Wavefront OBJ file of the C-alpha trace (Angstrom):
o trace
v 38.400 -1.153 -15.576
v 38.866 -4.944 -15.787
v 40.981 -5.683 -12.668
v 41.241 -9.386 -13.496
v 42.554 -8.633 -16.972
v 45.003 -6.019 -15.645
v 46.371 -8.610 -13.083
v 46.694 -11.246 -15.785
v 48.501 -8.892 -18.192
v 50.915 -7.693 -15.465
v 51.665 -11.337 -14.641
v 52.537 -12.035 -18.209
v 54.871 -9.149 -18.308
v 56.525 -10.197 -15.081
v 57.069 -13.627 -16.366
v 59.223 -12.134 -19.209
v 60.955 -9.395 -17.275
v 60.834 -10.290 -13.659
v 64.390 -9.140 -13.047
v 64.468 -6.372 -15.614
v 65.753 -6.375 -19.216
v 69.492 -5.936 -19.316
v 69.651 -6.000 -23.063
v 67.143 -3.223 -23.532
v 69.054 -1.353 -20.724
v 71.938 -0.941 -23.116
v 69.700 0.833 -25.659
v 69.590 4.738 -25.691
v 66.313 6.088 -24.414
v 64.590 7.676 -27.363
v 61.112 8.564 -28.314
v 60.171 6.208 -31.119
v 57.230 4.776 -33.016
v 56.801 1.106 -33.536
v 54.368 -0.844 -35.849
v 52.889 -4.222 -35.021
v 52.467 -5.925 -38.456
v 50.732 -9.028 -39.576
v 53.100 -11.268 -41.643
v 50.495 -13.832 -42.582
v 46.801 -13.842 -43.442
v 44.894 -14.088 -40.216
v 41.804 -13.274 -38.171
v 42.789 -10.615 -35.628
v 42.337 -11.259 -32.017
v 44.001 -9.833 -28.856
v 43.968 -6.193 -29.902
v 41.966 -5.101 -26.903
v 44.395 -6.910 -24.542
v 47.457 -5.625 -26.288
v 46.084 -2.061 -26.125
v 45.295 -2.481 -22.440
v 48.884 -3.771 -21.824
v 50.252 -0.530 -23.386
v 47.899 1.535 -21.231
v 49.467 -0.097 -18.162
v 52.846 1.339 -19.045
v 53.930 4.893 -20.058
v 53.435 4.163 -23.720
v 50.700 5.216 -26.080
v 49.024 3.108 -28.780
v 46.528 3.358 -31.583
v 44.761 0.316 -33.007
v 44.799 -0.142 -36.724
v 42.730 -3.209 -36.859
v 39.702 -4.618 -35.008
v 39.321 -7.989 -33.239
v 37.549 -10.382 -35.622
v 38.814 -8.620 -38.749
v 40.478 -10.656 -41.514
v 43.754 -9.102 -42.664
v 46.367 -9.762 -45.296
v 50.186 -9.886 -44.687
v 51.712 -6.419 -44.313
v 48.596 -4.941 -42.453
v 49.556 -2.674 -39.563
v 47.660 -3.857 -36.490
v 48.829 -1.349 -33.874
v 51.083 1.691 -33.711
v 52.859 2.291 -30.471
v 54.769 5.485 -29.393
v 57.083 6.095 -26.513
v 60.309 5.358 -24.871
v 62.449 2.829 -26.862
v 63.435 0.901 -23.882
v 59.870 0.347 -22.690
v 58.749 -0.729 -26.161
v 61.580 -3.306 -26.324
v 60.669 -4.652 -22.849
v 57.082 -4.948 -23.853
v 57.634 -6.362 -27.346
v 57.577 -10.103 -26.675
v 54.634 -10.046 -24.291
v 52.406 -8.018 -26.809
v 53.396 -10.305 -29.701
v 52.796 -13.496 -27.638
v 49.234 -12.351 -26.842
v 48.438 -11.270 -30.329
v 49.960 -14.408 -31.984
v 48.347 -16.782 -29.526
v 44.928 -15.273 -29.810
v 44.982 -14.536 -33.516
v 46.154 -18.188 -34.243
v 43.276 -19.517 -32.276
v 40.794 -17.108 -33.980
v 42.125 -17.893 -37.396
v 42.049 -21.704 -36.910
v 38.482 -21.467 -35.442
v 37.303 -19.489 -38.507
v 38.918 -21.974 -40.952
v 37.408 -25.031 -39.188
v 34.040 -23.406 -38.956
v 34.050 -22.590 -42.600
v 34.942 -26.154 -43.544
v 32.329 -27.579 -41.224
v 29.610 -25.390 -42.524
v 30.062 -26.967 -45.996
v 28.608 -30.142 -44.403
v 26.052 -28.488 -42.030
v 25.283 -24.744 -42.366
v 24.124 -24.655 -38.700
v 27.053 -26.449 -37.202
v 28.836 -24.861 -34.215
v 32.549 -25.196 -33.551
v 33.421 -25.314 -29.775
v 36.569 -25.427 -27.746
v 37.432 -28.002 -25.156
v 38.988 -27.280 -21.700
v 42.414 -28.389 -22.927
v 43.791 -24.891 -22.812
v 47.302 -23.628 -22.141
v 47.783 -23.113 -18.378
v 47.349 -19.431 -17.546
v 45.796 -18.551 -20.904
v 42.258 -20.099 -20.620
v 40.367 -16.770 -20.476
v 42.047 -15.334 -23.541
v 42.007 -18.593 -25.426
v 38.283 -18.915 -24.938
v 37.790 -15.316 -26.030
v 39.748 -15.866 -29.179
v 37.607 -18.828 -30.037
v 34.548 -16.626 -29.917
v 36.351 -13.983 -31.983
v 36.937 -16.585 -34.699
v 33.258 -17.435 -34.740
v 33.316 -20.387 -32.379
v 31.731 -21.184 -29.060
v 33.862 -21.238 -25.875
v 31.937 -24.163 -24.432
v 32.046 -24.396 -20.624
v 34.744 -22.183 -19.105
v 35.067 -24.238 -15.950
v 33.555 -27.344 -14.458
v 30.913 -25.221 -12.811
v 29.220 -24.174 -15.970
v 27.239 -27.390 -16.710
v 26.899 -30.922 -15.770
v 28.750 -33.132 -18.241
v 28.759 -36.840 -17.302
v 31.755 -38.529 -18.887
v 32.919 -42.131 -18.917
v 34.656 -41.919 -15.449
v 31.484 -40.418 -13.975
v 29.155 -42.985 -15.522
v 31.457 -45.847 -14.355
v 30.369 -44.985 -10.751
v 26.720 -45.588 -11.591
v 24.904 -48.732 -12.634
v 23.935 -47.353 -16.049
v 23.858 -44.188 -18.223
v 20.122 -43.824 -17.341
v 20.924 -43.908 -13.520
v 23.611 -41.326 -13.883
v 21.331 -38.910 -15.958
v 18.386 -39.391 -13.679
v 20.513 -38.491 -10.658
v 21.752 -35.434 -12.451
v 18.167 -34.361 -13.437
v 17.026 -34.772 -9.841
v 19.871 -32.780 -8.210
v 20.705 -30.138 -10.856
v 19.334 -26.633 -10.971
v 16.765 -25.950 -13.722
v 19.394 -23.454 -14.995
v 21.962 -26.137 -15.734
v 22.147 -28.129 -18.865
v 22.942 -31.892 -18.528
v 25.246 -33.474 -20.943
v 26.333 -37.167 -21.097
v 29.022 -39.057 -23.039
v 27.750 -42.204 -24.778
v 29.468 -44.994 -26.567
v 26.565 -46.462 -28.504
v 23.395 -45.264 -30.288
v 21.433 -47.251 -27.811
v 23.104 -45.346 -24.915
v 22.197 -42.118 -26.650
v 18.530 -43.127 -26.643
v 18.823 -44.233 -23.017
v 20.342 -40.830 -22.024
v 17.721 -38.877 -24.021
v 14.907 -40.858 -22.415
v 16.330 -40.091 -19.022
v 16.239 -36.406 -19.635
v 19.687 -35.434 -21.040
v 19.907 -32.059 -22.851
v 23.122 -32.907 -24.744
v 24.723 -36.112 -25.913
v 28.479 -36.267 -26.405
v 30.078 -38.825 -28.710
v 33.807 -39.059 -28.499
v 36.336 -40.675 -30.869
v 33.745 -42.357 -33.074
v 33.742 -42.337 -36.883
v 31.232 -40.249 -38.895
v 29.181 -43.316 -39.721
v 28.526 -43.896 -35.991
v 27.439 -40.359 -35.604
v 25.013 -40.806 -38.442
v 23.614 -44.035 -36.899
v 23.094 -42.243 -33.569
v 21.443 -39.248 -35.094
v 19.122 -41.456 -37.126
v 18.071 -43.572 -34.133
v 17.426 -40.531 -32.016
v 15.228 -39.187 -34.842
v 13.245 -42.503 -35.105
v 12.682 -42.394 -31.350
v 11.523 -38.781 -31.483
v 14.408 -37.286 -29.555
v 16.527 -35.735 -32.313
v 15.047 -32.281 -32.130
v 15.020 -32.236 -28.285
v 18.726 -32.757 -27.689
v 22.113 -31.326 -28.848
v 24.509 -33.890 -30.411
v 28.075 -32.937 -29.717
v 30.938 -34.808 -31.385
v 34.613 -34.585 -30.228
v 37.838 -36.508 -30.689
v 40.130 -36.075 -33.657
v 38.186 -33.262 -35.241
v 40.433 -31.645 -37.954
v 40.205 -29.643 -41.131
v 40.402 -32.849 -43.051
v 37.222 -34.408 -41.499
v 35.186 -31.490 -40.106
v 32.873 -31.474 -43.138
v 32.183 -35.247 -42.865
v 31.313 -35.069 -39.074
v 29.046 -32.003 -39.642
v 27.302 -33.713 -42.554
v 26.911 -36.940 -40.401
v 24.372 -35.123 -38.066
v 26.416 -33.371 -35.372
v 25.092 -30.107 -33.966
v 28.422 -29.205 -32.294
v 32.025 -30.225 -33.061
v 34.247 -29.654 -29.990
v 37.883 -29.814 -30.399
v 41.208 -28.902 -28.791
v 42.804 -28.449 -32.232
v 41.602 -24.785 -32.330
v 43.358 -24.067 -29.001
v 46.766 -25.312 -30.213
v 46.800 -24.277 -33.809
v 49.593 -23.514 -36.343
v 50.985 -20.123 -35.488
v 50.310 -17.013 -37.546
v 53.142 -14.576 -37.949
v 53.098 -11.093 -36.365
v 56.137 -8.897 -35.714
v 56.961 -5.480 -34.187
v 59.238 -3.072 -35.939
v 60.620 0.158 -34.575
v 60.585 2.880 -37.329
v 63.895 4.477 -38.178
l 1 2 3 4 5 6 7 8 9 10 11 12 13 14 15 16 17 18 19 20 21 22 23 24 25 26 27 28 29 30 31 32 33 34 35 36 37 38 39 40 41 42 43 44 45 46 47 48 49 50 51 52 53 54 55 56 57 58 59 60 61 62 63 64 65 66 67 68 69 70 71 72 73 74 75 76 77 78 79 80 81 82 83 84 85 86 87 88 89 90 91 92 93 94 95 96 97 98 99 100 101 102 103 104 105 106 107 108 109 110 111 112 113 114 115 116 117 118 119 120 121 122 123 124 125 126 127 128 129 130 131 132 133 134 135 136 137 138 139 140 141 142 143 144 145 146 147 148 149 150 151 152 153 154 155 156 157 158 159 160 161 162 163 164 165 166 167 168 169 170 171 172 173 174 175 176 177 178 179 180 181 182 183 184 185 186 187 188 189 190 191 192 193 194 195 196 197 198 199 200 201 202 203 204 205 206 207 208 209 210 211 212 213 214 215 216 217 218 219 220 221 222 223 224 225 226 227 228 229 230 231 232 233 234 235 236 237 238 239 240 241 242 243 244 245 246 247 248 249 250 251 252 253 254 255 256 257 258 259 260 261 262 263 264 265 266 267 268 269 270 271 272 273 274 275 276 277 278
């Protein structure tokens, strides 16, 4: 039993029906069957969470699709049986979870496919710009779509960004301090603005170099300089800022190892609905 997940799901349900559901109270109590159906092509994500939400009620459900599966419009994702009132009360929460997670998984899959045309080994990663209260499920959906969740919290790695570096005398000084104080288990990443700073960071011992809001040509220049200095195969080159379907291939081909983006966390919504059978 995942107590943290159960508490999260109960909170979602309480947000939508904290004082009951007066509309569903008007409906006769009947034993019915409902289908959750995909209305657009999508990569399924959230089935496990939706099934668990049903388990927390007096309803029964059978999954008709698996997380990570690509489905066409009209595909039944879940079948739910039980009291009509309970199904109606649960409807929006189940759909919100499935739509949110499947949208993220679908967009991650699409962006990854496009980026791989430029670099077959490219990784697509999420940022921490998640919807409040939905971080855990958002990051899981990214993985379901073939992406990398990146760091879940600030605790998961050292990532020196501009505001951190501004408090040191140089990029080198910031990285050297991190290397001295960090556990051997922690990767050290640093944001740079120029190819020269990338070399400075690599020389000081950085594991990952982040380039933010720079054009593909600048990525290529940085990658080439790191290669000439003998660092390219020793570090991870991460690119973020404005990554989209339109430019993912170019950034991947420019030499990035990882494209990190918030666009996969706030994507166009897929369509899923719930229908009670007559």
